[in-house]
C-alpha positions as CSV (number, residue, x, y, z in Angstrom):
1,G,11.3,-5.4,43.3
2,L,8.5,-4.3,45.9
3,Q,8.8,-8.0,47.6
4,L,12.3,-7.4,48.6
5,A,11.4,-3.4,49.5
6,W,9.6,-5.2,52.0
7,D,11.3,-7.6,53.2
8,L,14.2,-4.5,53.8
9,G,12.0,-2.6,55.9
10,F,11.8,0.2,53.2
11,Q,8.7,2.4,54.5
12,R,8.6,4.8,51.3
13,V,8.5,3.8,48.2
14,R,8.9,5.7,45.1
15,V,8.5,3.6,41.7
16,E,10.0,5.3,38.7
17,L,8.0,3.2,35.3
18,D,8.9,4.4,31.9
19,S,5.5,3.2,30.5
20,R,3.4,6.3,31.5
21,C,0.4,3.1,30.5
22,A,1.9,1.2,33.9
23,A,2.0,3.7,35.9
24,H,-1.8,4.1,35.4
25,L,-2.5,1.2,36.2
26,L,-1.0,0.7,38.7
27,S,-2.1,4.0,40.6
28,S,-5.4,3.5,40.0
29,N,-8.2,0.2,40.5
30,A,-7.2,-1.0,36.8
31,Q,-10.7,-2.7,35.1
32,P,-11.5,-6.6,36.7
33,D,-11.1,-8.2,33.2
34,H,-8.4,-5.7,31.9
35,Q,-5.5,-7.9,30.4
36,H,-2.6,-7.0,33.2
37,S,-5.6,-7.7,36.0
38,A,-3.3,-10.5,37.8
39,I,-0.2,-8.8,38.1
40,T,-2.2,-5.7,38.7
41,D,-4.1,-7.2,41.6
42,R,-0.8,-8.3,43.4
43,I,1.2,-5.4,42.7
44,Q,-2.1,-3.4,44.2
45,A,-2.0,-5.7,47.1
46,L,1.5,-5.5,48.0
47,C,0.7,-1.3,48.1
48,R,-1.9,-1.6,50.8
49,R,0.4,-3.0,53.3
50,D,1.3,-0.6,55.9
51,W,3.9,1.2,54.1
52,E,3.7,4.6,51.2
53,V,4.5,3.3,47.6
54,V,4.1,5.8,44.9
55,F,4.0,5.0,40.9
56,Y,5.9,7.6,38.6
57,H,6.0,7.8,35.2
58,A,9.8,8.6,34.1
59,Y,11.9,8.6,30.1
60,R,14.8,6.2,30.4
61,E,16.6,8.9,30.0
62,G,15.7,10.2,34.0
63,N,17.3,7.0,35.3
64,K,19.8,6.0,32.7
65,C,20.9,3.4,35.3
66,A,18.1,2.5,35.9
67,D,17.6,1.7,32.2
68,Y,21.0,0.1,32.0
69,L,19.9,-2.1,34.9
70,A,16.3,-3.8,33.0
71,S,18.7,-3.9,29.7
72,Q,20.6,-6.2,31.3
73,G,17.5,-8.0,32.2
74,H,17.0,-9.2,29.0
75,Y,20.2,-11.7,29.2
76,L,19.3,-13.3,32.8
77,S,16.7,-16.1,33.8
78,L,13.7,-15.1,36.0
79,G,14.4,-14.2,39.8
80,I,16.2,-11.7,41.7
81,H,20.0,-10.6,40.6
82,S,22.7,-8.3,41.8
83,F,25.5,-6.2,40.1
84,P,28.8,-5.9,41.3
85,V,29.5,-2.5,41.7
86,S,32.8,-3.1,40.2
87,D,30.6,-3.2,36.9
88,L,32.0,-0.1,34.9
89,T,29.0,0.6,32.7
90,L,26.8,1.0,35.8
91,M,29.6,3.1,37.4
92,Y,29.0,5.1,34.6
93,W,25.5,5.3,34.0
94,I,25.8,5.7,38.1
95,L,27.2,8.8,37.4
96,Y,25.6,10.3,35.2
97,D,22.5,10.1,37.0
98,V,24.2,11.7,40.2
99,Q,25.3,13.9,38.4
100,G,22.0,15.0,36.9
101,I,23.1,14.6,33.0
102,S,20.1,15.3,30.9
103,E,19.4,14.3,27.1
104,L,17.3,15.9,24.6
105,R,14.4,13.9,23.6
106,L,11.6,15.6,21.2
107,V,8.0,13.9,22.6
108,M,5.0,14.0,20.3
109,N,1.2,14.7,21.8
110,E,1.7,13.3,24.9
111,R,-1.5,12.7,25.4
């Protein structure tokens, strides 16, 4: 996704992740022996280019469109895929997000 954003010429990118741990790893310098250091190093190398990339933790309920698209990825092969705007479920979640509809979520001990 970051490579695509770079290729399209974006200068400021906000990446929302539903994993607080992943957001923290990407926002800081992961230890060289960390189990995910190969991919975090590659992502951080992209971020060091001449642009602004910021990682944020966001609950799935805060971006239902992205959550829907991510769930569809489980059924697709590796690579970049596009979704038709005529996908009615996708359109529903886009409208849901644009209207700012929210859901209640109980978060226990968020430390």
